Every structure is written in C-alpha cells, then in structure tokens.
C-alpha positions in Angstrom: -10.4 23.0 -20.7 -13.5 22.1 -22.7 -15.9 19.8 -21.1 -16.6 16.4 -22.6 -20.2 15.8 -23.7 -22.3 14.1 -21.1 -25.3 11.8 -21.7 -27.8 10.0 -19.5 -27.9 6.2 -19.7 -30.8 4.0 -18.5 -29.7 1.3 -16.0 -32.6 -0.9 -17.1 -32.4 -1.0 -20.9 -29.2 0.9 -21.8 -31.0 3.5 -23.7 -29.6 7.1 -23.8 -30.9 10.6 -23.6 -29.1 13.9 -24.2 -30.7 15.3 -21.0 -32.1 13.9 -17.7 -35.7 12.8 -17.8 -37.7 11.3 -15.0 -38.9 8.5 -17.3 -36.7 6.6 -19.8 -37.9 7.3 -23.3 -36.9 3.8 -24.5 -38.3 1.4 -21.9 -40.5 3.7 -19.8 -38.8 3.0 -16.4 -38.8 5.8 -13.9 -35.7 7.3 -12.2 -33.2 5.0 -14.1 -31.2 7.6 -16.0 -27.7 8.3 -14.7 -25.2 10.8 -16.0 -21.9 9.7 -17.6 -19.3 11.1 -19.9 -19.9 10.2 -23.6 -17.1 8.3 -25.2 -15.3 10.1 -28.0 -15.2 8.4 -31.4 -17.5 7.5 -34.3 -21.2 7.6 -34.0 -23.5 5.1 -32.4 -23.6 3.0 -35.6 -19.9 2.5 -35.8 -20.1 -1.3 -35.5 -22.4 -1.7 -38.4 -19.6 -1.3 -41.0 -18.8 -4.4 -43.1 -15.4 -4.7 -41.5 -17.0 -5.1 -38.0 -14.7 -4.8 -35.0 -11.5 -5.1 -37.1 -12.0 -1.5 -38.4 -12.2 0.0 -34.9 -8.8 -0.9 -33.4 -5.6 -2.9 -34.1 -5.3 -6.4 -32.7 -3.1 -6.6 -29.6 -0.4 -9.2 -28.9 -1.3 -12.1 -26.6 0.8 -14.6 -24.7 0.2 -17.8 -22.7 -0.3 -17.5 -19.0 2.6 -19.9 -18.4 5.0 -17.5 -20.1 4.2 -14.6 -17.8 6.6 -14.3 -14.9 4.9 -14.1 -11.5 6.3 -11.5 -9.2 5.7 -11.1 -5.4 3.9 -7.9 -4.5 6.1 -5.4 -2.8 4.6 -4.0 0.4 5.4 -1.0 2.6 4.6 -1.2 6.3 2.2 1.5 7.4 3.8 1.6 10.9 0.5 0.4 12.5 0.7 -3.4 13.0 -3.1 -4.1 13.1 -3.7 -2.1 9.9 -0.9 -3.9 8.2 -2.4 -7.2 9.2 -5.8 -6.3 7.6 -4.1 -5.0 4.4 -2.2 -8.3 4.1 1.2 -7.1 5.2 1.3 -3.4 4.2 0.5 -0.9 1.5 0.9 -2.2 -2.0 2.5 0.1 -4.7 -0.3 1.2 -7.0 -3.0 -0.4 -4.8 -6.4 1.2 -4.2 -8.0 0.8 -0.8 -11.5 1.8 0.1 -12.3 2.1 3.8 -15.8 2.8 5.1 -17.5 3.1 8.4 -20.0 5.0 10.5 -19.5 8.7 11.1 -17.1 9.4 14.0 -15.9 5.8 14.3 -12.2 6.8 13.6 -11.5 6.5 9.8 -9.8 9.9 9.5 -8.0 9.4 12.8 -6.5 6.1 11.8 -5.5 7.3 8.3 -3.9 10.5 9.7 -1.8 8.4 12.1 -0.8 6.0 9.3 0.2 8.8 7.0 2.3 10.4 9.7 4.1 7.1 10.3 4.8 6.7 6.6 6.0 10.2 6.3 8.4 9.7 9.2 9.6 6.5 7.5 10.7 8.6 4.5 7.7 8.1 2.1 6.2 11.3 0.6 2.5 11.4 1.5 -0.5 13.6 0.5 -3.7 13.9 2.6 -6.6 15.3 0.6 -9.5 16.5 2.8 -12.8 17.4 1.4 -14.9 17.4 4.6 -12.6 19.5 6.9 -10.5 22.6 6.6 -6.7 22.5 7.0 -7.1 24.0 10.5 -9.5 21.3 11.6 -7.1 18.6 10.5 -4.2 20.4 12.3 -6.3 20.5 15.4 -6.8 16.7 15.2 -3.1 16.2 14.7 -2.4 18.1 18.0 -4.9 15.9 19.8 -3.1 12.8 18.5 0.3 14.1 19.5 1.6 14.5 16.0 1.5 18.3 15.7 5.0 18.3 14.2 3.9 16.0 11.3 5.3 16.8 7.8 2.3 15.1 6.0 1.4 17.3 3.0 -2.2 18.5 3.3 -4.6 19.6 0.5 -8.1 20.9 1.2 -9.8 20.3 -2.2 -12.8 18.5 -3.7 -12.4 19.1 -7.4 -10.9 16.0 -9.1 -8.9 17.8 -11.8 -7.1 20.0 -9.2 -6.4 16.9 -7.0 -4.9 15.0 -10.0 -2.8 18.0 -11.0 -1.5 18.3 -7.4 -0.6 14.6 -7.3 1.2 14.9 -10.6 3.2 17.9 -9.3 4.1 16.5 -5.8 4.5 12.8 -6.7 3.6 11.3 -3.3 3.9 7.6 -2.6 0.6 7.4 -0.8 -2.5 9.6 -1.3 -5.6 9.6 1.0 -8.9 11.0 -0.4 -11.2 11.9 2.5 -13.8 11.3 1.2 -14.7 10.0 -2.3 -18.3 11.2 -1.8 -17.2 14.9 -1.5 -15.0 14.7 -4.7 -16.5 15.9 -8.0 -15.3 16.1 -11.6 -15.8 19.2 -13.6 -16.7 17.0 -16.6 -20.1 16.1 -15.0 -22.9 18.4 -14.0 -24.3 16.2 -11.2 -23.7 17.1 -7.6 -20.8 15.6 -5.5 -21.9 12.2 -4.0 -24.1 11.2 -6.9 -23.7 7.8 -8.5 -22.1 9.3 -11.6 -19.7 11.5 -9.7 -18.5 8.7 -7.3 -18.1 6.2 -10.1 -16.2 8.7 -12.4 -13.9 10.1 -9.7 -13.1 6.6 -8.4 -12.3 5.4 -12.0 -9.9 8.3 -12.6 -8.2 7.8 -9.3 -7.8 4.1 -9.9 -6.3 4.7 -13.4 -3.9 7.2 -11.9 -2.8 4.7 -9.2 -2.3 1.9 -11.7 -0.5 4.1 -14.2 1.9 5.8 -11.7 2.3 3.3 -8.9 1.0 5.7 -6.3 -1.1 4.0 -3.6 -4.5 5.5 -3.1 -6.7 5.2 0.0 -10.3 6.3 -0.5 -12.6 7.0 2.5 -16.2 6.1 1.8 -19.5 7.0 3.5 -21.9 4.3 4.6 -25.7 4.2 4.4 -28.1 3.6 7.3 -27.9 -0.1 6.6 -24.1 -0.1 7.0 -23.3 -0.6 3.3 -20.9 1.7 1.4 -22.7 4.5 -0.2 -22.6 4.9 -3.9 -22.6 2.4 -6.8 -21.7 -1.2 -6.1 -19.1 -0.9 -8.9 -17.1 1.2 -6.5 -16.2 -1.9 -4.6 -15.3 -3.8 -7.8 -12.9 -1.1 -8.9 -10.7 -1.0 -5.9 -8.2 -3.7 -4.8 -9.1 -3.7 -1.1 -12.3 -2.9 0.8 -12.1 -2.4 4.6 -15.0 -1.8 7.0 -14.8 -0.1 10.4 -17.0 -2.0 12.9 -17.9 -1.4 16.5 -20.0 0.8 18.7 -19.1 4.4 18.8 -19.8 4.3 22.5 -17.2 1.6 23.1 -13.5 2.2 23.0 -12.8 -0.8 20.8 -12.9 -0.8 17.0 -12.6 -3.5 14.4 -11.3 -3.1 10.9 -12.4 -6.0 8.7 -11.2 -6.8 5.1 -14.2 -7.6 3.0 -12.2 -7.8 -0.2 -8.4 -8.0 -0.7 -6.6 -8.9 -3.9 -3.3 -8.9 -2.0 -4.2 -10.7 1.2 -6.7 -12.7 3.2 -10.4 -11.9 3.2 -12.2 -11.4 6.6 -8.9 -10.6 8.3 -9.6 -8.2 11.2 -7.5 -5.6 13.0 -8.5 -4.7 16.6 -8.0 -1.1 17.9 -8.7 0.7 21.1 -9.6 4.4 20.9 -7.5 6.4 23.3 -6.9 10.1 23.9 -3.9 9.8 21.5 -5.9 8.1 18.8 -6.3 4.5 17.8 -3.9 1.9 19.3 -3.6 -1.7 18.1 -4.6 -4.5 20.5 -2.1 -7.3 20.3 -4.2 -9.8 22.2 -7.8 -9.3 21.1 -9.1 -12.4 22.8 -8.8 -10.6 26.2 -11.5 -8.0 25.2 -13.9 -10.6 23.9 -13.8 -12.6 27.2 -15.7 -11.3 30.2 -13.9 -11.6 33.5 -16.2 -13.5 35.9 -15.0 -14.2 39.4 -17.0 -17.4 39.3 -18.5 -19.3 36.3 -22.0 -18.1 35.5 -24.9 -19.9 33.7 -25.5 -19.0 30.1 -21.8 -18.4 29.2 -19.7 -20.5 26.8 -16.4 -19.6 25.1 -15.7 -20.5 21.5 -12.7 -20.1 19.2 -13.6 -18.2 16.0 -11.4 -17.7 13.0 -11.1 -14.2 11.5 -8.9 -14.4 8.4 -5.6 -16.0 9.7 -6.2 -15.2 13.3 -7.9 -17.5 15.8 -9.7 -15.5 18.6 -11.6 -16.6 21.7 -15.0 -15.1 22.0 -17.5 -15.5 24.8 -21.1 -16.4 23.8 -23.7 -15.4 26.3 -27.3 -16.6 26.4 -30.3 -15.6 28.5 -33.4 -17.9 28.5 -36.4 -16.5 30.4 -40.1 -17.2 30.6 -42.0 -15.5 27.9 -45.5 -14.2 27.2 -47.8 -15.3 24.4 -45.1 -14.6 21.7 -41.6 -15.7 22.7 -38.8 -13.6 21.4 -35.6 -14.7 19.7 -32.9 -12.1 19.5 -29.2 -12.4 18.7 -26.5 -9.8 18.6 -23.3 -10.5 16.6 -24.7 -13.8 15.3 -27.0 -14.9 12.5 -30.6 -14.3 13.6 -32.1 -16.9 11.3 -29.6 -19.5 12.4 -30.7 -19.1 16.1 -34.2 -20.3 15.3 -32.8 -23.3 13.5 -30.5 -24.2 16.4 -33.4 -24.0 18.8 -35.3 -26.5 16.7 -32.4 -28.9 16.5 -31.9 -28.5 20.3 -35.5 -29.5 20.9 -35.7 -32.4 18.3 -32.3 -34.1 18.9 -31.4 -33.1 22.5 -34.8 -32.9 24.1 -34.3 -29.3 25.3 -37.5 -27.3 24.7 -37.5 -23.5 24.6 -40.7 -22.9 22.7 -42.3 -21.0 25.6 -39.1 -19.1 26.5 -37.5 -15.8 25.4 -34.0 -16.5 24.1 -31.4 -13.8 23.8 -27.9 -14.6 22.5 -24.9 -12.1 22.4 -21.3 -12.3 21.3 -19.4 -10.3 23.9 -17.3 -7.3 22.8 -19.3 -6.2 19.8 -17.7 -8.8 17.5 -19.7 -10.2 14.6 -19.4 -14.0 14.0 -20.5 -15.1 10.6 -19.1 -18.7 10.6 -21.3 -21.6 11.6 -18.6 -22.9 13.9 -20.3 -21.0 16.7 -23.3 -23.3 16.6 -22.2 -25.7 19.3 -21.2 -22.9 21.7 -24.6 -21.2 21.2 -26.5 -24.4 22.0 -24.5 -25.1 25.1 -24.8 -21.6 26.4 -28.6 -21.7 25.9 -28.8 -25.1 27.7 -26.7 -23.7 30.5 -28.9 -20.7 31.0 -32.2 -22.7 30.8 -31.0 -25.2 33.5 -29.3 -22.5 35.6 -26.1 -24.5 35.7 -22.8 -22.9 34.7 -20.2 -24.6 32.5 -16.9 -25.4 34.3 -14.1 -22.9 34.3 -11.7 -23.2 31.4 -14.4 -24.8 29.1 -14.8 -24.0 25.4 -16.6 -25.5 22.4 -16.9 -25.0 18.7 -18.4 -26.9 15.8 -21.1 -26.6 13.1 -24.4 -28.3 13.8 -26.6 -29.7 11.1 -30.3 -30.2 10.9 -29.9 -33.9 11.5 -28.2 -33.2 14.8 -24.7 -34.0 13.6 -21.6 -31.9 14.7 -19.5 -31.0 11.7 -15.9 -30.0 11.7 -14.7 -26.4 11.6 -11.8 -25.4 9.4 -8.3 -25.2 11.0 -9.4 -26.9 14.2 -5.8 -27.6 15.3 -5.0 -23.8 15.3 -8.1 -23.1 17.3 -7.2 -25.6 20.0 -3.6 -24.5 20.3 -4.8 -20.9 20.7 -7.2 -22.0 23.5 -4.4 -24.0 25.3 -2.1 -21.0 25.0 -4.6 -18.9 27.0 -5.1 -21.5 29.7 -8.3 -23.3 28.7 -8.4 -26.9 30.0 -11.6 -28.6 28.6 -12.9 -28.5 25.0 -15.8 -30.1 23.3 -15.1 -30.3 19.5 -16.2 -32.2 16.4 -14.6 -35.6 16.1 -13.0 -34.7 12.9 -11.2 -31.8 14.6 -9.7 -34.0 17.4 -5.9 -33.8 17.2 -3.9 -37.0 16.6 -1.4 -35.9 19.3 -2.6 -34.6 22.7 -2.3 -30.9 23.4 -0.6 -30.3 26.7 -3.0 -29.0 29.4 -6.1 -29.4 27.3 -8.6 -32.3 27.7 -10.5 -32.8 24.4 -13.9 -34.4 24.1 -14.6 -35.3 20.5 -18.3 -35.7 19.6 -20.3 -36.6 16.5 -23.8 -35.6 17.6 -25.5 -32.9 19.7 -26.7 -35.5 22.2 -23.1 -36.6 22.8 -22.1 -33.0 23.5 -24.9 -32.6 26.0 -24.0 -35.9 27.8 -20.3 -34.7 28.0 -21.4 -31.4 29.6 -23.7 -33.1 32.1 -20.7 -35.3 33.2 -18.4 -32.4 33.8 
C-alpha cells in the first residue's frame, strides 16, 4: 500500500512545509511544525475558482431538529458496577472511551477484568496490547484468577494491522493499550508523537462510529497528571476517565471528566486486592477516620460526586509558626484556603496569621466544589482552640467573602445520606434546610459564618 503524502503544518500560522524545519518558514516561530497526512484533492488554490465552494462538493440534505427522532442510548453492562456507574450505566455501542492514570495504578488490570466479564457475558472482545507481550498479559490474568479467560489478545502496535484484525474478528469491544504506543505507517514520526496520537485516535474513532464497535483507549499521563498528547485527543472521544489515588494506598478512584452519555464528575471507588480491583459499594466508610473519641481539628462534610453524595472527613492542624507561616491543603483548593482564613479572621474574629495551617481531605479524595468551605473553617477553628466537635456532627456550605453562607446544590440528598449513616447534628446553609424534619438529624440553618461559630460553641 502506497503511503499518502505527508506535510508539516505550523500550529501558529497554519503555514506548511514539505519537510520538518526547526523554524517555520512563514512566521518564523520555532518548534511549531507538526506532521500530518496531506489531504487528497485539487491544489492549494482550489477555492479560488469563480464557482467557489459549490464546485467542490454537492450540497447535502438538511432537516429540522424537531423532525429527528431521539433514541435512547443502548448500554451493555461491563460486569463491574463501579465502572458502569462512571460510564453512565455501561458501555455504549460505538462509543470511544479514553482512560488515563499514573503508571501502575491499575488501568490495565481493570480493563482486563472488564473484558473478561464481557466475554463471559457473550460479547466478543479484543484486547490489543502494545506495551506488554502476550505472555505478560497471561501472567496477569493468572494473578487475577481469570486464567481460563477467552478474551482475544493481539500484541501489535501498527494501526493498519490492528484495524485489519478488528475487521476480520468483528469484536463488540476493543481495548487499545495504549494509544501512545500505536503508530500509523502513513506517518514517519515516532509512536507517541503529537501527529501519531492524533491520527491513530482519529482512525479508531471513525472505525468505532462506522461499525458500532466500542473502543477503549488507554492513555499515558504527564508529570503534571494531564493526559499526554494533543488536547484534541480528549475532544475526539466520547468519555474521558481519570484514575486517581496514591499507588501506595489500596484505594483507587475513577473519575469521569467528560461523558457524552452520562454524568460528569461521577466517580467509581475501587480497592486493589490480590485478585485485582474490587468495587467499594459504600465509599463513605473509607473517607471517614475511625476515632474512638472525637478529636480537635476534624469535621465531616457531605460532598457530591456526580450523582453520588459521599461523606468525607476534613482534617485541619493549626500550629505555631516561624517568621513565614505555611498554608498547605491536600485534596482541596490551595488558593481557596487563604481566602477562607481571611474570611475567618474578618467576620468570625478567629486569627491565624501567625500560625501554620494544614488541611487534608481524608482518603486521598479530591474535593473541587466550594461546599467544603464551612467544614474547612470549622475544622480550623476546632484545631486552633483545641476543642473537638461533637460526635455525629457534620457541616457543608459555600462561604462568600462577605461572610455569608451560600447553599450547596442538592442539599436534601446530602442530608438524607448523612442521616442514613447515623449522623445526628448538621450545620447547613439556611436555603438547604428541609421543609420537613429528617428523622434522627438535628439541623441548624445559618446565614453567616458568625452564626455557624455560635452554633458550634453552644454544642
């Protein structure tokens, strides 16, 4: 098969060159030329003809949006409940999923387990490995207790051979592990380059949409934790999942960053065991420390991850500092911590300017919503005064610069989840106070930070 002609395009000005140059000949920018396949067709001046665009292609039929019949998306359960939750209910026919995470965190393990479950359910599957040999994957399957698996395995990194194999075997689900090791023979650049990743992902996406085969791509991440390769990779696919968690901890989180077929920011919680990853049905238990007695500096909040309310313990440690007090937060917004300390001083009279302040969300979870503000402030105050909050206490709510406590979305669900787990006292924004009392839960509705502090002092 003859290779298509390749050209190098400048990302700054769009200029082209027949070969790679360190400096763009058009705009003079350095290291901006990337390789891509040249489109077949007339020359570069094809739009300058008198007929304009009309001479290039025939007009296509259009129809009003109201005339198009909407259809529900059919899903296939993967056999792993927590993975199905993150995907929005299961694997979608023709859907393309991109999953990334740190090395060794469990991406290949989870996908091998899912593919085995789908194969046992009667769906033909194909696992394409570009980073390991077939013997290495077989060794992992024995460790996971699925040595009798009938999952079809292909150790290959050339895109054209992979597409030919998919066409011959016609699987329902294909895993490409990983997209950074896959290369197309049409490009001269090395596997993992921007051009190779973009071109291979585009071909696999077109194949998925044209045949209805679900494709799962494994992606590498950079030192900063972002997916390696061009940003357009995340735009191409339907769903983007990130593996989170410390490799030294047994717990892993899979978070949906993008999902065209489900909720965004939905998370699945897994525990790494000798037999692979197992779903955790009650994740609140791993995010709450088990103290025999209440301790200062600890406050529980209810955070919302996608459709799931979860209880997370916020811990704070306030200690005397040197000339330059430190502010450190783990699992929470670092910039927001400085703002909350300023609000705490101005509106509640709690000064920490000469103290080191450390804040941590227990269990390695990352909380991005501002509903954690009130719990952070109460835990800091508790640590500073050395007085523990009462057992069964929780708080949530966003705090503004003027000292007001703003409501959190879906407050009723948060409170019901807390009551279900045995919590008895809650400090919440006034707008989140339920109209009907919740059995077993005493709710204190507040409008300002000062009111929240007064409630805590009276408990």
